[in-house]
N, C-alpha and C positions, 0 to 999 in steps of 0.2 A: 503495500501500501503504498509505503513511504517512499519507493521509488517510481511508484507512479505519479505520484505530486512533485516530484521534484522533475521528471520527464516534462509533466504539463507544464510546470513553471518556467522551464526551459524553452519549451515550443512557444507557450505564450511571448518571452520575450523575445524571441527570434522574429516572430508574427508581427508582432509593435516595431521592431525595427526595422523588419522589410516593409512593411505600410508606411512607416513615417520617411524614409528611403525615396520609395515611390512617388510619394507628394511632391519630392523635392529632385527634379531632375538637373540641377545646378552642377556645372562640372569645377569640384576643387583639385586645387594645386595641393598632392602630398607630400612633404620634405620625408624623407626616411634616410637612413644614414647614410647613403654612397649615393643616392641619388633623388629625384624628386620625378612626379609623374602627374597627370589631367587624368581624374578619374570621376564618374558619376556619385555623387553623394550614396546613393542607394547602394551601388556596388562595392564601394568603400565600406559601409557599415555593414554590411553582411560577411565580404570577406574578413574584417576585423574583429567582429562578433564570432565567427568562425574558428579564425586562430586562436582567441583568447579561449575558446570552449576546450579547444583541442590541446591547448597549453595548460590548461586546470587539470584536464585528464590525465594528460602523462604525469604533471607533477605526482598525483593523488596516486595514480597506479603505481611511481615509484615508492612514495610512504606504505602503500598496503603491501607493496614487495617485502619491502625493508620489514615490517611487522610479523608478515609470513615466515619468513627466514628465521628472523629470530625466535619465533614460535615453535618451529622446526628443530630448530639448536635445543631450544628448552625443555620438549619431548622428549629428543634423544637422551639428554642428559638427564631426566627423570626415570627414562626407562633403563638407563645406563645403573644410575644408583641403586634401583629397585632391584635390579640383577646380583647385585652386590650384598646387599642385605637379604636377600632370600636367602642364600646360601647359610649365612649365620643361623637365620630363624629357623631353619629347616634343621642343623646339625648344634642347636642351641640346647644348653643344659635345660633337661628336663628333670627339676627335683624333686622324686617322688618320695625321697628320704625324709625323715620329719627334720626339721632342723636344730631342733634339742637333742643331743646326745643322753643316752637312759645311763 
């Protein structure tokens, strides 16, 4: 449900940006690092929104991947520690004799 709401929000933002851009057919000069270009404002708005969306997902994906790798390492460490504890518990001293001598 949460992902559906996020998708609808992103879709609404994209539709609004395309609608606003379609109403503005002006040519604008866009200066970027190495050059500059003349673009219609609707094309520029849609392109920059898409680029920001993709960059955001890439950054979130990298953080998610890092967390998943940390989780996998932690699970392997837990399994290794459980294997070390299991032989000690299996061969542990089961004291059936009374603690007090007669």
